[in-house]
Residue, then its C-alpha position, 0 to 999 in steps of 0.5 A: m360738606t361739613q354740617v355747621y351749627l350757627g347762632l344768630g342774634s340781634n337786638i336792633e329791630p331783631e325780627h326784621h334783621l334776623a329774617l333778612g339775615l336768614a334770607r341772605l345766609s340761605q343765598d350762600y349756604p343751604l339752611l337744613a334746620v332753623s330753631p325757634w326764636y328766643r328773647s333774652p336780656a342783653m348780656g354784659f351791657d345795658g341794652p334792648d333784649f336780644i332775639n336769638l336762634a340757631v341754624l344748621i347749614e352745610c358748608p363746603d368751606d373751611v372754618g376760616t372761609l366760613a368765618a370771613d363770609l359771616k363777618q362780611l354778612e355782619t358788615e352788610f348789616g352795619r357791624t364794624p370791625d372795631a365794634v365793642k364786644y358787648s354792644s347792640r347789633a343788627l346781626d351777630i352770627d357765631i359758629l357754634l359747632f363746625g362738624d366735630a372740630v375741636g381747638e382754635f381755627a382762624g382765631l375761633q375756639l371750637p366748639r364755642t364755649d357759649i354752648r356751655q354757658c349761655a341759655f340763649v345759645l344752648r336752647p335753640l341749638l338743642d331744638i335743632h340738635p337734640q341728640g348732639t354731643d360736645p366734641q370737646t368733652g363728649a358730653r351730651l349737649a342736653d346735659y348742659w341744659p339743667l345748669l343753664a335753665s334758670q337763665p331768663l329766656y322767652p320763646v318768641g311766637r314765630 
């Protein structure tokens, strides 16, 4: 079993869709940890705020199988394969860390570079993985936070 950190987000009825998404995800993968939820402005387009969180799961599959499962789950929530990268969505799920994998796997770059670039990805991840390190650089994930702390991010009471 591989420990995998996922980032989840939504800006279409986000609290509703994220709760349903977590319930659906937990049917296939044990949820070992769930972060607090955070609200942030849409990035790359003009749209409603997103709510984001991170989860830790145990995965018996390889990256490609997990990625396909997550895409299927997003499809169940209305995402289409031709969806514009920066657009509103009911459920978005990204693999942030897959064990200590580094490189390209099934078309995905791991670890996900958003960890080092986006507060809405890093803050929830730090909440459930405070001692984590970036398997690509060896840096402590917490060391990235001062570089991103000025980005708008607001806790959601849950």
